[in-house]
N, C-alpha and C positions, 0 to 999 in steps of 0.2 A: 504494500500500500504506500502510495506517495503521500507524504505529509504536506499539509498546507498550514499557513498561519503559525509558523514555527519561529521561536526566538532562541538565540544562544546567549546564555549568561556567561559573561567574560569575553572582553574584546581584545585579549592579548594574542600572542602568536599561536597558541593552541586553539583558541577560538577561530582564528583565521584558517587554520588547518582543517578544523571540523567543517567550517563553511565550505571549503573546497570539496571535501568528501561528500557532504550532504547535497550540494548543488549538482555535482557530477552524477549522483544517484537519482536525481530528478525531484528532490524535495525542494519546497519553496520556503526560503528563509526570509521572514519579514524584516528582521533586524537583530541587533545586539542590545543587551543592557550591561552596563558597567558602572562601578561606583566611583570612578575617577570623573569628577564633575566636568572638567574641560573637554572630555571626549564627546559629550552629548552633541548631536548634530553632525559629527564627523562621519565619514564613510570608510568602510573597509571593503575593498574590491566591489564598490558600488552599493554596499549594503549599509544602511544607516545605523548609528548608535542612538537608540530611541530614548534612553533614560537610564535610571539606576535600578538596582534590585528591588528596592521598596516600591517602586512604581508598579511592579507586577501585581500588587495587591489592590491597586486602584481599579474602580469599575471600568474606566475608559480603556484600560489595558486588557482587562479580562474579556471585554466584549470583542476584541479583535484578535486575541492570541489564544490558541488551543493547546499548543505543544511547546515544551521547554526542554532544551538540552543544556547541560552545564559543562563548560570547558575548564573549570577550575581544578588545578591539580592537587591542591590541598584536600586531603581525603575528608577531614572532619567538616570543613566548610562546604564542600560539595554535598556531603551527606545531609547537613543541616538545611541547605538551600533546597535540594530536591525533595526532602521530606516535607518541608513547609509548603512547597509549591504543590505537591500532591494533595495535601490537606486542603489547600485553597481551590482545588478543582482542576488544576492543569494536568494534562497527560504528560508523563515523563517517559518518552518512548525509548526503546532500544535502538541502537544503530550498529548493524553488523555489516561490515564492508563485503562486497560481493566476492572478494578473493579469499575470504576466511573459510577454512575447512572445519566443519563441525557436523556431528551426527544428529539425527532427529531426537535421540534420547537425551541430548544436552538440556539441562534444566536452567532456564534463565529467569532472573527476577526482572525488575523494571529499571530503566535508566542505566542499562548496561551498554558500553561502547567497546566494540572489538574492531581493531584497525587492520589495515592491509597485511596480508601474508601470514597471519597467525593460524595455528593449527591446534585444534582441541580434539583429543581422543574421546572415545565413548565414555558415558557415565560420569561426565563432569557436571558439577552444580555450581552456578554462579549466582550469588545473591544480589540484591539491589545495589545500584550505583557504583558498580565496579568498572574499571577501565583496564582493558588489555591492549597495549600499544602494538606497534608494528613488529612483525616477525617473531612473535612469541610462540612457545610450545607448552601446552598444558596436558599432562598425561592423565590417563584414565582414573576414575574414582577420586579425583581431587575436588575439594570444596573450597571455593573462595567466598568468604563471608562478606558482609556488607561493607562497601567503601574501599575495597582493596584496589591498589594500582599496581599493575604489572608493567614495568617499563620495557622499552624496545629491546628485542633480542634475548629476553630472559627465558629460562627454561624451568618449568615446575614439574617435578617428578610425580609418580603415581601415589594415590591414596593419602595425600597431604591435606590437612586442614589448615588453611591460611585464615587467621581470624581478623576481626574488624580493623579497618584503617591501616593495614600494613602496606608499606611501600617496598616493592621488590625492584632493586636498582637495575640499571641498564646492563645487559649482558651477564647477569648473575644466574646462578643455578641452585635450585633447591633439589637435592638428590633424593631419589626414591629410597625409602627407608626412614626418612624424617617423617614424624607423625604430625607435629603441630608447630605452627609459627604463631607466636602469641600476638594478641591485638596491639596495635599502635607501634609495632616494631618496624625497624628500617633495615633493609638488607642493602649493603653497599654495592656500588657498581662493580661487576666482575667477581663478586664473592662466590665461593662454593660452600654451600651450607650442607653439612653432613650430620648434624645433630639438631635436636629440637631447639627452638629459639623461645626464650621467655618473653612475657609481656614487656612492652616499652623498651626493649633492648635495641641497641645499634650494633650490628655485626658487620665486620669487614674481613677481607683476606681469603687466602686459600691454604688450608681450610678456614672457614669463617670463625671468628672469635668475637665475643662480646667486648667492645671497647668502652661502652658507657651505657647508662640508662637515661633515656630522655624523660623529662618531666612532662607527664600527660597534660595536655591542654584541658582547661576546664570545659565543661559542656558548652557548646556554642549556642547561644540564644540570639535570635535575630529580633531586634526591637522594632 
């Protein structure tokens, strides 16, 4: 189904990238919203920046917009925005690039974006608001919980539970045999993870080791 009346939250370079993928797929993007005030009224590849995030809760915006995609890489902010927009009545659609390989038994939540060249083996579960970037591989029976971001070229082994808001860095590998990646964890670029990762951990290296624990962000509330 081709989407109409679609807005992208976030007018940065990732938003511009999603605009290209969406328009090439035949979807109609009405515009962007972004919280940098000076951007309002400017255009990105001919598509206008209509206002800011809070404007989406105004009746005049709700009347003309049906679908919202969020290009914000920060997992917790993306989660918060898309959750609130869903409650407000917007559709938060999936976007799966035509080049992605997945099977019919893949279970997808809402607001899931899978970008070109990625491959998902059978029996994968992806919860709401996850992003799988370009050229990733996700093996069978793996579960990505809400708000996970898998960066370009990353490999996720079989049967791994990757919990909420985890960032898996560019070119990193989560080896089959790992059982859990704790929520809010960060896997450094190029890391090779061979053991379970605890919550809030930052791991780097080959093999990956914990170098610190990040301070969890407080729950994000949009006023």
